[in-house]
Structures are given as structure tokens and as C-alpha cells.
N, CA, C and O atoms as a Maestro MAE file, in Angstrom:
{
 s_m_m2io_version
 :::
 2.0.0
}

f_m_ct {
 s_m_title
 :::
 protein
 m_atom[316] {
  # First column is atom index #
  i_m_mmod_type
  r_m_x_coord
  r_m_y_coord
  r_m_z_coord
  i_m_residue_number
  s_m_chain_name
  s_m_pdb_residue_name
  s_m_pdb_atom_name
  i_m_atomic_number
  :::
  1 25 17.580 -3.211 27.618 1 A "MET " " N  " 7
  2 3 16.624 -4.245 27.321 1 A "MET " " CA " 6
  3 2 16.986 -5.089 25.851 1 A "MET " " C  " 6
  4 15 17.054 -4.688 24.690 1 A "MET " " O  " 8
  5 25 17.145 -6.193 26.353 2 A "SER " " N  " 7
  6 3 17.522 -7.218 25.110 2 A "SER " " CA " 6
  7 2 16.759 -7.024 24.048 2 A "SER " " C  " 6
  8 15 15.662 -6.474 24.139 2 A "SER " " O  " 8
  9 25 17.341 -7.528 22.735 3 A "THR " " N  " 7
  10 3 16.510 -7.631 21.374 3 A "THR " " CA " 6
  11 2 15.648 -8.551 21.686 3 A "THR " " C  " 6
  12 15 14.509 -8.194 21.386 3 A "THR " " O  " 8
  13 25 15.702 -9.627 22.181 4 A "ARG " " N  " 7
  14 3 14.664 -10.735 22.108 4 A "ARG " " CA " 6
  15 2 13.565 -10.425 23.111 4 A "ARG " " C  " 6
  16 15 12.418 -10.804 22.872 4 A "ARG " " O  " 8
  17 25 13.898 -9.653 24.391 5 A "LEU " " N  " 7
  18 3 12.785 -9.257 25.204 5 A "LEU " " CA " 6
  19 2 11.849 -8.197 24.366 5 A "LEU " " C  " 6
  20 15 10.619 -8.220 24.376 5 A "LEU " " O  " 8
  21 25 12.655 -7.274 23.646 6 A "LYS " " N  " 7
  22 3 11.831 -6.257 22.817 6 A "LYS " " CA " 6
  23 2 11.075 -6.711 21.591 6 A "LYS " " C  " 6
  24 15 10.065 -6.144 21.176 6 A "LYS " " O  " 8
  25 25 11.593 -7.697 21.080 7 A "SER " " N  " 7
  26 3 10.962 -8.608 19.762 7 A "SER " " CA " 6
  27 2 9.633 -9.174 20.605 7 A "SER " " C  " 6
  28 15 8.573 -8.831 20.083 7 A "SER " " O  " 8
  29 25 9.507 -9.961 21.786 8 A "PHE " " N  " 7
  30 3 8.555 -10.410 22.468 8 A "PHE " " CA " 6
  31 2 7.477 -9.416 22.610 8 A "PHE " " C  " 6
  32 15 6.363 -9.569 22.111 8 A "PHE " " O  " 8
  33 25 7.823 -8.437 23.276 9 A "ILE " " N  " 7
  34 3 6.873 -7.334 23.796 9 A "ILE " " CA " 6
  35 2 6.534 -6.618 22.414 9 A "ILE " " C  " 6
  36 15 5.360 -6.314 22.205 9 A "ILE " " O  " 8
  37 25 7.397 -6.369 21.573 10 A "GLY " " N  " 7
  38 3 6.659 -5.944 20.214 10 A "GLY " " CA " 6
  39 2 5.756 -6.796 19.613 10 A "GLY " " C  " 6
  40 15 4.710 -6.355 19.136 10 A "GLY " " O  " 8
  41 25 6.059 -8.035 19.579 11 A "MET " " N  " 7
  42 3 4.885 -9.060 18.902 11 A "MET " " CA " 6
  43 2 3.608 -8.899 19.659 11 A "MET " " C  " 6
  44 15 2.537 -8.926 19.053 11 A "MET " " O  " 8
  45 25 3.668 -8.723 21.033 12 A "LEU " " N  " 7
  46 3 2.473 -8.735 21.891 12 A "LEU " " CA " 6
  47 2 1.704 -7.420 21.628 12 A "LEU " " C  " 6
  48 15 0.477 -7.352 21.703 12 A "LEU " " O  " 8
  49 25 2.365 -6.565 21.371 13 A "ILE " " N  " 7
  50 3 1.785 -5.153 21.082 13 A "ILE " " CA " 6
  51 2 1.191 -5.044 19.765 13 A "ILE " " C  " 6
  52 15 0.233 -4.287 19.608 13 A "ILE " " O  " 8
  53 25 1.707 -5.789 18.706 14 A "LEU " " N  " 7
  54 3 1.406 -5.753 17.281 14 A "LEU " " CA " 6
  55 2 -0.032 -6.780 17.266 14 A "LEU " " C  " 6
  56 15 -0.990 -6.439 16.573 14 A "LEU " " O  " 8
  57 25 -0.066 -7.769 17.908 15 A "VAL " " N  " 7
  58 3 -1.056 -8.719 17.979 15 A "VAL " " CA " 6
  59 2 -2.108 -7.917 18.360 15 A "VAL " " C  " 6
  60 15 -3.016 -7.670 17.567 15 A "VAL " " O  " 8
  61 25 -2.086 -7.366 19.783 16 A "THR " " N  " 7
  62 3 -3.066 -6.528 20.407 16 A "THR " " CA " 6
  63 2 -3.535 -5.520 19.476 16 A "THR " " C  " 6
  64 15 -4.735 -5.461 19.205 16 A "THR " " O  " 8
  65 25 -2.633 -4.665 18.926 17 A "LEU " " N  " 7
  66 3 -2.921 -3.583 17.942 17 A "LEU " " CA " 6
  67 2 -4.016 -4.164 16.731 17 A "LEU " " C  " 6
  68 15 -5.087 -3.607 16.488 17 A "LEU " " O  " 8
  69 25 -3.580 -5.243 16.119 18 A "VAL " " N  " 7
  70 3 -4.322 -5.709 14.895 18 A "VAL " " CA " 6
  71 2 -5.660 -6.155 15.471 18 A "VAL " " C  " 6
  72 15 -6.710 -5.820 14.924 18 A "VAL " " O  " 8
  73 25 -5.637 -6.803 16.420 19 A "ILE " " N  " 7
  74 3 -7.161 -7.267 16.958 19 A "ILE " " CA " 6
  75 2 -7.832 -6.178 17.426 19 A "ILE " " C  " 6
  76 15 -8.936 -6.109 16.886 19 A "ILE " " O  " 8
  77 25 -7.626 -5.279 18.221 20 A "ILE " " N  " 7
  78 3 -8.350 -4.035 18.575 20 A "ILE " " CA " 6
  79 2 -8.669 -3.156 17.363 20 A "ILE " " C  " 6
  80 15 -9.779 -2.627 17.301 20 A "ILE " " O  " 8
  81 25 -7.928 -3.003 16.572 21 A "TYR " " N  " 7
  82 3 -7.785 -2.333 15.120 21 A "TYR " " CA " 6
  83 2 -9.144 -2.854 14.423 21 A "TYR " " C  " 6
  84 15 -10.219 -2.276 14.265 21 A "TYR " " O  " 8
  85 25 -8.749 -4.057 14.087 22 A "ALA " " N  " 7
  86 3 -9.883 -4.756 13.330 22 A "ALA " " CA " 6
  87 2 -11.178 -4.594 14.147 22 A "ALA " " C  " 6
  88 15 -12.043 -3.996 13.507 22 A "ALA " " O  " 8
  89 25 -11.488 -4.904 15.188 23 A "LEU " " N  " 7
  90 3 -12.701 -4.737 16.046 23 A "LEU " " CA " 6
  91 2 -13.296 -3.115 15.817 23 A "LEU " " C  " 6
  92 15 -14.448 -2.831 15.486 23 A "LEU " " O  " 8
  93 25 -12.442 -2.380 16.027 24 A "VAL " " N  " 7
  94 3 -12.813 -0.937 16.019 24 A "VAL " " CA " 6
  95 2 -13.239 -0.606 14.373 24 A "VAL " " C  " 6
  96 15 -14.310 -0.068 14.091 24 A "VAL " " O  " 8
  97 25 -12.391 -0.949 13.512 25 A "ALA " " N  " 7
  98 3 -12.837 -0.674 12.124 25 A "ALA " " CA " 6
  99 2 -14.154 -1.270 11.688 25 A "ALA " " C  " 6
  100 15 -14.967 -0.631 11.020 25 A "ALA " " O  " 8
  101 25 -14.327 -2.442 12.064 26 A "THR " " N  " 7
  102 3 -15.524 -3.177 11.686 26 A "THR " " CA " 6
  103 2 -16.743 -2.752 12.389 26 A "THR " " C  " 6
  104 15 -17.820 -2.730 11.792 26 A "THR " " O  " 8
  105 25 -16.622 -2.378 13.756 27 A "THR " " N  " 7
  106 3 -17.773 -1.676 14.493 27 A "THR " " CA " 6
  107 2 -18.199 -0.169 13.608 27 A "THR " " C  " 6
  108 15 -19.355 0.138 13.315 27 A "THR " " O  " 8
  109 25 -17.067 0.582 13.311 28 A "VAL " " N  " 7
  110 3 -17.483 1.755 12.745 28 A "VAL " " CA " 6
  111 2 -17.983 1.518 11.543 28 A "VAL " " C  " 6
  112 15 -18.933 2.201 11.159 28 A "VAL " " O  " 8
  113 25 -17.475 0.570 10.776 29 A "ALA " " N  " 7
  114 3 -18.034 0.173 9.308 29 A "ALA " " CA " 6
  115 2 -19.717 -0.238 9.387 29 A "ALA " " C  " 6
  116 15 -20.598 0.009 8.564 29 A "ALA " " O  " 8
  117 25 -19.803 -0.983 10.739 30 A "ALA " " N  " 7
  118 3 -21.203 -1.486 10.873 30 A "ALA " " CA " 6
  119 2 -22.226 -0.467 11.241 30 A "ALA " " C  " 6
  120 15 -23.375 -0.549 10.807 30 A "ALA " " O  " 8
  121 25 -21.867 0.411 11.966 31 A "TYR " " N  " 7
  122 3 -22.814 1.367 12.538 31 A "TYR " " CA " 6
  123 2 -22.789 2.804 11.609 31 A "TYR " " C  " 6
  124 15 -23.820 3.474 11.554 31 A "TYR " " O  " 8
  125 25 -21.643 3.210 10.931 32 A "ARG " " N  " 7
  126 3 -21.706 4.227 10.113 32 A "ARG " " CA " 6
  127 2 -21.870 4.154 8.624 32 A "ARG " " C  " 6
  128 15 -22.190 5.149 7.975 32 A "ARG " " O  " 8
  129 25 -21.674 3.096 8.133 33 A "LEU " " N  " 7
  130 3 -21.371 2.700 6.637 33 A "LEU " " CA " 6
  131 2 -22.660 1.621 6.414 33 A "LEU " " C  " 6
  132 15 -22.535 1.032 5.341 33 A "LEU " " O  " 8
  133 25 -23.686 1.282 7.059 34 A "ALA " " N  " 7
  134 3 -24.649 0.273 6.862 34 A "ALA " " CA " 6
  135 2 -25.281 0.280 5.460 34 A "ALA " " C  " 6
  136 15 -25.487 -0.685 4.724 34 A "ALA " " O  " 8
  137 25 -25.611 1.927 5.200 35 A "ASP " " N  " 7
  138 3 -26.541 2.196 4.008 35 A "ASP " " CA " 6
  139 2 -25.760 2.691 3.145 35 A "ASP " " C  " 6
  140 15 -26.342 3.147 2.160 35 A "ASP " " O  " 8
  141 25 -24.512 2.782 3.149 36 A "SER " " N  " 7
  142 3 -23.570 3.279 1.967 36 A "SER " " CA " 6
  143 2 -23.495 2.403 0.944 36 A "SER " " C  " 6
  144 15 -23.751 1.199 0.924 36 A "SER " " O  " 8
  145 25 -23.019 3.316 -0.118 37 A "GLU " " N  " 7
  146 3 -22.753 2.417 -1.272 37 A "GLU " " CA " 6
  147 2 -21.540 1.668 -1.320 37 A "GLU " " C  " 6
  148 15 -20.594 1.972 -0.594 37 A "GLU " " O  " 8
  149 25 -21.488 0.587 -2.225 38 A "TRP " " N  " 7
  150 3 -20.262 -0.216 -2.237 38 A "TRP " " CA " 6
  151 2 -19.101 0.478 -2.264 38 A "TRP " " C  " 6
  152 15 -18.292 0.228 -1.371 38 A "TRP " " O  " 8
  153 25 -18.785 1.417 -3.205 39 A "TYR " " N  " 7
  154 3 -17.514 2.324 -3.042 39 A "TYR " " CA " 6
  155 2 -17.037 2.890 -1.847 39 A "TYR " " C  " 6
  156 15 -15.848 2.906 -1.529 39 A "TYR " " O  " 8
  157 25 -17.986 3.368 -1.167 40 A "VAL " " N  " 7
  158 3 -17.811 3.859 0.139 40 A "VAL " " CA " 6
  159 2 -17.205 2.709 0.870 40 A "VAL " " C  " 6
  160 15 -16.052 2.726 1.302 40 A "VAL " " O  " 8
  161 25 -17.943 1.818 0.976 41 A "HIS " " N  " 7
  162 3 -17.288 0.364 1.782 41 A "HIS " " CA " 6
  163 2 -15.829 0.277 1.402 41 A "HIS " " C  " 6
  164 15 -14.905 0.275 2.217 41 A "HIS " " O  " 8
  165 25 -15.699 0.200 0.016 42 A "LEU " " N  " 7
  166 3 -14.328 -0.101 -0.516 42 A "LEU " " CA " 6
  167 2 -13.313 0.869 -0.172 42 A "LEU " " C  " 6
  168 15 -12.183 0.501 0.152 42 A "LEU " " O  " 8
  169 25 -13.677 2.192 -0.226 43 A "ALA " " N  " 7
  170 3 -12.788 3.112 0.183 43 A "ALA " " CA " 6
  171 2 -12.339 3.129 1.872 43 A "ALA " " C  " 6
  172 15 -11.220 3.277 2.364 43 A "ALA " " O  " 8
  173 25 -13.429 2.956 2.419 44 A "PHE " " N  " 7
  174 3 -13.138 2.834 3.862 44 A "PHE " " CA " 6
  175 2 -12.365 1.645 4.477 44 A "PHE " " C  " 6
  176 15 -11.540 1.803 5.376 44 A "PHE " " O  " 8
  177 25 -12.710 0.328 3.887 45 A "PHE " " N  " 7
  178 3 -11.798 -0.604 4.184 45 A "PHE " " CA " 6
  179 2 -10.534 -0.625 3.787 45 A "PHE " " C  " 6
  180 15 -9.686 -1.124 4.527 45 A "PHE " " O  " 8
  181 25 -10.223 -0.133 2.657 46 A "GLY " " N  " 7
  182 3 -9.186 0.069 1.841 46 A "GLY " " CA " 6
  183 2 -8.216 0.970 2.852 46 A "GLY " " C  " 6
  184 15 -7.111 0.562 3.211 46 A "GLY " " O  " 8
  185 25 -8.702 2.079 3.207 47 A "LEU " " N  " 7
  186 3 -8.090 2.866 3.910 47 A "LEU " " CA " 6
  187 2 -7.813 2.401 5.225 47 A "LEU " " C  " 6
  188 15 -6.637 2.389 5.588 47 A "LEU " " O  " 8
  189 25 -8.649 2.041 5.944 48 A "SER " " N  " 7
  190 3 -8.381 1.398 7.314 48 A "SER " " CA " 6
  191 2 -7.647 0.357 7.178 48 A "SER " " C  " 6
  192 15 -6.856 0.283 8.118 48 A "SER " " O  " 8
  193 25 -7.508 -0.753 6.204 49 A "GLY " " N  " 7
  194 3 -6.549 -1.622 6.015 49 A "GLY " " CA " 6
  195 2 -5.278 -1.418 5.816 49 A "GLY " " C  " 6
  196 15 -4.471 -2.321 6.038 49 A "GLY " " O  " 8
  197 25 -4.884 -0.165 5.353 50 A "LEU " " N  " 7
  198 3 -3.434 0.525 5.380 50 A "LEU " " CA " 6
  199 2 -3.318 1.419 6.619 50 A "LEU " " C  " 6
  200 15 -2.134 1.602 6.902 50 A "LEU " " O  " 8
  201 25 -4.075 1.963 7.352 51 A "LEU " " N  " 7
  202 3 -3.847 2.547 8.316 51 A "LEU " " CA " 6
  203 2 -3.055 2.074 9.536 51 A "LEU " " C  " 6
  204 15 -2.247 2.805 10.109 51 A "LEU " " O  " 8
  205 25 -3.334 0.769 9.923 52 A "TRP " " N  " 7
  206 3 -2.913 0.221 10.966 52 A "TRP " " CA " 6
  207 2 -1.400 -0.060 10.834 52 A "TRP " " C  " 6
  208 15 -0.720 -0.552 11.735 52 A "TRP " " O  " 8
  209 25 -0.846 0.383 9.351 53 A "VAL " " N  " 7
  210 3 0.685 0.100 9.212 53 A "VAL " " CA " 6
  211 2 1.405 1.198 9.925 53 A "VAL " " C  " 6
  212 15 2.578 0.977 10.229 53 A "VAL " " O  " 8
  213 25 0.896 2.296 10.220 54 A "VAL " " N  " 7
  214 3 1.367 3.467 10.622 54 A "VAL " " CA " 6
  215 2 2.070 3.175 12.310 54 A "VAL " " C  " 6
  216 15 3.279 3.230 12.533 54 A "VAL " " O  " 8
  217 25 1.235 2.932 13.148 55 A "PRO " " N  " 7
  218 3 1.449 2.562 14.388 55 A "PRO " " CA " 6
  219 2 2.483 1.377 14.423 55 A "PRO " " C  " 6
  220 15 3.439 1.318 15.196 55 A "PRO " " O  " 8
  221 25 2.148 0.432 13.461 56 A "ALA " " N  " 7
  222 3 2.821 -0.888 13.451 56 A "ALA " " CA " 6
  223 2 4.255 -0.636 13.067 56 A "ALA " " C  " 6
  224 15 5.136 -1.391 13.479 56 A "ALA " " O  " 8
  225 25 4.532 0.426 12.269 57 A "MET " " N  " 7
  226 3 5.844 0.821 11.686 57 A "MET " " CA " 6
  227 2 6.718 1.449 12.729 57 A "MET " " C  " 6
  228 15 7.941 1.416 12.592 57 A "MET " " O  " 8
  229 25 6.150 2.022 13.768 58 A "PHE " " N  " 7
  230 3 6.725 2.613 14.980 58 A "PHE " " CA " 6
  231 2 7.242 1.537 16.016 58 A "PHE " " C  " 6
  232 15 8.293 1.624 16.652 58 A "PHE " " O  " 8
  233 25 6.187 0.355 16.086 59 A "VAL " " N  " 7
  234 3 6.535 -0.718 16.984 59 A "VAL " " CA " 6
  235 2 7.871 -1.460 16.521 59 A "VAL " " C  " 6
  236 15 8.867 -1.744 17.186 59 A "VAL " " O  " 8
  237 25 7.577 -1.688 15.156 60 A "ILE " " N  " 7
  238 3 8.395 -2.481 14.402 60 A "ILE " " CA " 6
  239 2 10.036 -1.932 14.581 60 A "ILE " " C  " 6
  240 15 10.984 -2.637 14.929 60 A "ILE " " O  " 8
  241 25 10.074 -0.413 14.225 61 A "SER " " N  " 7
  242 3 11.317 0.028 14.475 61 A "SER " " CA " 6
  243 2 11.862 0.294 15.699 61 A "SER " " C  " 6
  244 15 13.063 0.558 15.772 61 A "SER " " O  " 8
  245 25 11.041 0.261 16.853 62 A "TRP " " N  " 7
  246 3 11.508 0.156 18.172 62 A "TRP " " CA " 6
  247 2 12.096 -1.148 18.492 62 A "TRP " " C  " 6
  248 15 13.166 -1.268 19.088 62 A "TRP " " O  " 8
  249 25 11.252 -2.282 18.017 63 A "MET " " N  " 7
  250 3 11.989 -3.435 18.174 63 A "MET " " CA " 6
  251 2 13.342 -3.719 17.676 63 A "MET " " C  " 6
  252 15 14.210 -4.336 18.292 63 A "MET " " O  " 8
  253 25 13.449 -3.138 16.341 64 A "LEU " " N  " 7
  254 3 14.668 -3.536 15.693 64 A "LEU " " CA " 6
  255 2 16.100 -2.669 16.230 64 A "LEU " " C  " 6
  256 15 17.253 -2.930 15.886 64 A "LEU " " O  " 8
  257 25 15.677 -1.614 17.131 65 A "LYS " " N  " 7
  258 3 16.633 -0.674 17.234 65 A "LYS " " CA " 6
  259 2 17.504 -1.423 18.533 65 A "LYS " " C  " 6
  260 15 16.962 -1.900 19.530 65 A "LYS " " O  " 8
  261 25 18.931 -1.401 18.272 66 A "PRO " " N  " 7
  262 3 19.317 -2.342 19.197 66 A "PRO " " CA " 6
  263 2 19.784 -1.319 20.530 66 A "PRO " " C  " 6
  264 15 19.982 -0.107 20.443 66 A "PRO " " O  " 8
  265 25 19.902 -2.179 21.803 67 A "SER " " N  " 7
  266 3 19.934 -1.499 22.942 67 A "SER " " CA " 6
  267 2 21.281 -0.796 23.050 67 A "SER " " C  " 6
  268 15 22.229 -1.180 22.366 67 A "SER " " O  " 8
  269 25 21.380 0.191 23.866 68 A "LYS " " N  " 7
  270 3 22.580 0.887 24.074 68 A "LYS " " CA " 6
  271 2 23.678 -0.106 24.414 68 A "LYS " " C  " 6
  272 15 24.771 0.054 23.871 68 A "LYS " " O  " 8
  273 25 23.512 -1.041 25.197 69 A "LYS " " N  " 7
  274 3 24.732 -1.988 25.431 69 A "LYS " " CA " 6
  275 2 25.140 -2.726 24.385 69 A "LYS " " C  " 6
  276 15 26.353 -2.765 24.182 69 A "LYS " " O  " 8
  277 25 24.317 -3.406 23.568 70 A "GLU " " N  " 7
  278 3 24.461 -3.954 22.255 70 A "GLU " " CA " 6
  279 2 25.189 -3.003 21.143 70 A "GLU " " C  " 6
  280 15 26.191 -3.416 20.559 70 A "GLU " " O  " 8
  281 25 24.701 -1.856 20.907 71 A "ALA " " N  " 7
  282 3 25.427 -0.880 20.205 71 A "ALA " " CA " 6
  283 2 26.765 -0.582 20.708 71 A "ALA " " C  " 6
  284 15 27.667 -0.489 19.876 71 A "ALA " " O  " 8
  285 25 27.034 -0.416 21.969 72 A "GLU " " N  " 7
  286 3 28.341 -0.154 22.273 72 A "GLU " " CA " 6
  287 2 29.188 -1.394 22.223 72 A "GLU " " C  " 6
  288 15 30.384 -1.173 22.036 72 A "GLU " " O  " 8
  289 25 28.818 -2.684 22.352 73 A "GLU " " N  " 7
  290 3 29.567 -3.727 22.066 73 A "GLU " " CA " 6
  291 2 29.908 -3.742 20.565 73 A "GLU " " C  " 6
  292 15 31.094 -3.903 20.279 73 A "GLU " " O  " 8
  293 25 29.073 -3.605 19.639 74 A "LYS " " N  " 7
  294 3 29.368 -3.692 18.319 74 A "LYS " " CA " 6
  295 2 30.172 -2.718 17.851 74 A "LYS " " C  " 6
  296 15 30.813 -2.933 16.823 74 A "LYS " " O  " 8
  297 25 30.279 -1.428 18.553 75 A "ARG " " N  " 7
  298 3 31.247 -0.510 18.105 75 A "ARG " " CA " 6
  299 2 32.527 -0.931 18.610 75 A "ARG " " C  " 6
  300 15 33.500 -0.883 17.858 75 A "ARG " " O  " 8
  301 25 32.658 -1.391 19.953 76 A "ASN " " N  " 7
  302 3 33.800 -2.015 20.388 76 A "ASN " " CA " 6
  303 2 34.356 -2.955 19.504 76 A "ASN " " C  " 6
  304 15 35.567 -2.993 19.290 76 A "ASN " " O  " 8
  305 25 33.528 -3.735 18.963 77 A "ALA " " N  " 7
  306 3 34.058 -4.927 18.298 77 A "ALA " " CA " 6
  307 2 34.736 -4.441 16.882 77 A "ALA " " C  " 6
  308 15 35.647 -5.067 16.341 77 A "ALA " " O  " 8
  309 25 34.167 -3.251 16.368 78 A "LYS " " N  " 7
  310 3 34.717 -2.728 15.223 78 A "LYS " " CA " 6
  311 2 36.244 -2.193 15.232 78 A "LYS " " C  " 6
  312 15 36.995 -2.199 14.256 78 A "LYS " " O  " 8
  313 25 36.575 -1.689 16.638 79 A "ASN " " N  " 7
  314 3 37.860 -1.218 17.035 79 A "ASN " " CA " 6
  315 2 38.782 -2.318 17.321 79 A "ASN " " C  " 6
  316 15 39.936 -2.080 17.677 79 A "ASN " " O  " 8
  :::
 }
 m_bond[315] {
  # First column is bond index #
  i_m_from
  i_m_to
  i_m_order
  :::
  1 1 2 1
  2 2 3 1
  3 3 4 2
  4 3 5 1
  5 5 6 1
  6 6 7 1
  7 7 8 2
  8 7 9 1
  9 9 10 1
  10 10 11 1
  11 11 12 2
  12 11 13 1
  13 13 14 1
  14 14 15 1
  15 15 16 2
  16 15 17 1
  17 17 18 1
  18 18 19 1
  19 19 20 2
  20 19 21 1
  21 21 22 1
  22 22 23 1
  23 23 24 2
  24 23 25 1
  25 25 26 1
  26 26 27 1
  27 27 28 2
  28 27 29 1
  29 29 30 1
  30 30 31 1
  31 31 32 2
  32 31 33 1
  33 33 34 1
  34 34 35 1
  35 35 36 2
  36 35 37 1
  37 37 38 1
  38 38 39 1
  39 39 40 2
  40 39 41 1
  41 41 42 1
  42 42 43 1
  43 43 44 2
  44 43 45 1
  45 45 46 1
  46 46 47 1
  47 47 48 2
  48 47 49 1
  49 49 50 1
  50 50 51 1
  51 51 52 2
  52 51 53 1
  53 53 54 1
  54 54 55 1
  55 55 56 2
  56 55 57 1
  57 57 58 1
  58 58 59 1
  59 59 60 2
  60 59 61 1
  61 61 62 1
  62 62 63 1
  63 63 64 2
  64 63 65 1
  65 65 66 1
  66 66 67 1
  67 67 68 2
  68 67 69 1
  69 69 70 1
  70 70 71 1
  71 71 72 2
  72 71 73 1
  73 73 74 1
  74 74 75 1
  75 75 76 2
  76 75 77 1
  77 77 78 1
  78 78 79 1
  79 79 80 2
  80 79 81 1
  81 81 82 1
  82 82 83 1
  83 83 84 2
  84 83 85 1
  85 85 86 1
  86 86 87 1
  87 87 88 2
  88 87 89 1
  89 89 90 1
  90 90 91 1
  91 91 92 2
  92 91 93 1
  93 93 94 1
  94 94 95 1
  95 95 96 2
  96 95 97 1
  97 97 98 1
  98 98 99 1
  99 99 100 2
  100 99 101 1
  101 101 102 1
  102 102 103 1
  103 103 104 2
  104 103 105 1
  105 105 106 1
  106 106 107 1
  107 107 108 2
  108 107 109 1
  109 109 110 1
  110 110 111 1
  111 111 112 2
  112 111 113 1
  113 113 114 1
  114 114 115 1
  115 115 116 2
  116 115 117 1
  117 117 118 1
  118 118 119 1
  119 119 120 2
  120 119 121 1
  121 121 122 1
  122 122 123 1
  123 123 124 2
  124 123 125 1
  125 125 126 1
  126 126 127 1
  127 127 128 2
  128 127 129 1
  129 129 130 1
  130 130 131 1
  131 131 132 2
  132 131 133 1
  133 133 134 1
  134 134 135 1
  135 135 136 2
  136 135 137 1
  137 137 138 1
  138 138 139 1
  139 139 140 2
  140 139 141 1
  141 141 142 1
  142 142 143 1
  143 143 144 2
  144 143 145 1
  145 145 146 1
  146 146 147 1
  147 147 148 2
  148 147 149 1
  149 149 150 1
  150 150 151 1
  151 151 152 2
  152 151 153 1
  153 153 154 1
  154 154 155 1
  155 155 156 2
  156 155 157 1
  157 157 158 1
  158 158 159 1
  159 159 160 2
  160 159 161 1
  161 161 162 1
  162 162 163 1
  163 163 164 2
  164 163 165 1
  165 165 166 1
  166 166 167 1
  167 167 168 2
  168 167 169 1
  169 169 170 1
  170 170 171 1
  171 171 172 2
  172 171 173 1
  173 173 174 1
  174 174 175 1
  175 175 176 2
  176 175 177 1
  177 177 178 1
  178 178 179 1
  179 179 180 2
  180 179 181 1
  181 181 182 1
  182 182 183 1
  183 183 184 2
  184 183 185 1
  185 185 186 1
  186 186 187 1
  187 187 188 2
  188 187 189 1
  189 189 190 1
  190 190 191 1
  191 191 192 2
  192 191 193 1
  193 193 194 1
  194 194 195 1
  195 195 196 2
  196 195 197 1
  197 197 198 1
  198 198 199 1
  199 199 200 2
  200 199 201 1
  201 201 202 1
  202 202 203 1
  203 203 204 2
  204 203 205 1
  205 205 206 1
  206 206 207 1
  207 207 208 2
  208 207 209 1
  209 209 210 1
  210 210 211 1
  211 211 212 2
  212 211 213 1
  213 213 214 1
  214 214 215 1
  215 215 216 2
  216 215 217 1
  217 217 218 1
  218 218 219 1
  219 219 220 2
  220 219 221 1
  221 221 222 1
  222 222 223 1
  223 223 224 2
  224 223 225 1
  225 225 226 1
  226 226 227 1
  227 227 228 2
  228 227 229 1
  229 229 230 1
  230 230 231 1
  231 231 232 2
  232 231 233 1
  233 233 234 1
  234 234 235 1
  235 235 236 2
  236 235 237 1
  237 237 238 1
  238 238 239 1
  239 239 240 2
  240 239 241 1
  241 241 242 1
  242 242 243 1
  243 243 244 2
  244 243 245 1
  245 245 246 1
  246 246 247 1
  247 247 248 2
  248 247 249 1
  249 249 250 1
  250 250 251 1
  251 251 252 2
  252 251 253 1
  253 253 254 1
  254 254 255 1
  255 255 256 2
  256 255 257 1
  257 257 258 1
  258 258 259 1
  259 259 260 2
  260 259 261 1
  261 261 262 1
  262 262 263 1
  263 263 264 2
  264 263 265 1
  265 265 266 1
  266 266 267 1
  267 267 268 2
  268 267 269 1
  269 269 270 1
  270 270 271 1
  271 271 272 2
  272 271 273 1
  273 273 274 1
  274 274 275 1
  275 275 276 2
  276 275 277 1
  277 277 278 1
  278 278 279 1
  279 279 280 2
  280 279 281 1
  281 281 282 1
  282 282 283 1
  283 283 284 2
  284 283 285 1
  285 285 286 1
  286 286 287 1
  287 287 288 2
  288 287 289 1
  289 289 290 1
  290 290 291 1
  291 291 292 2
  292 291 293 1
  293 293 294 1
  294 294 295 1
  295 295 296 2
  296 295 297 1
  297 297 298 1
  298 298 299 1
  299 299 300 2
  300 299 301 1
  301 301 302 1
  302 302 303 1
  303 303 304 2
  304 303 305 1
  305 305 306 1
  306 306 307 1
  307 307 308 2
  308 307 309 1
  309 309 310 1
  310 310 311 1
  311 311 312 2
  312 311 313 1
  313 313 314 1
  314 314 315 1
  315 315 316 2
  :::
 }
}
């Protein structure tokens, strides 16, 4: 798979991830934290705001990894 195609697919995955994650986090906060104190809200949104980075990190590392063909071409170019 070419790097351009992987980047496009990864971008679609990341946009979908962020939208779904934001909707889920907001829904959980609305139903579970409605009567909580401000510091509970702050902790929840701080943690949930950073937590989406973990799956995004794996998607981005997959996007940037060269295909086998590209890696072989790069290796042959060095020789």
C-alpha cells in the first residue's frame, strides 16, 4: 500500500476517531457528571482530552511506516 493511500486512510480514521470520541466523552459527562463538582469535570475532561492521543498515536505510526516495497527500494538505493 502506498504511503499516500495510507495517509488518506489514516486521516479518515483519525477524523472519525475524534468525532466519535468527542461524542462519547460528552455523553458520558452529561449523564454521569451532571451533579459533580467543578474539579471532577476538570479532571474528567482533562483525562479524556488526552486519552484519545493513544489510539491516534498508533494510527499515525502506521501511516508513517513505509511499505515493504518502499523500504526495499530505499535499501537498494543505498547500495
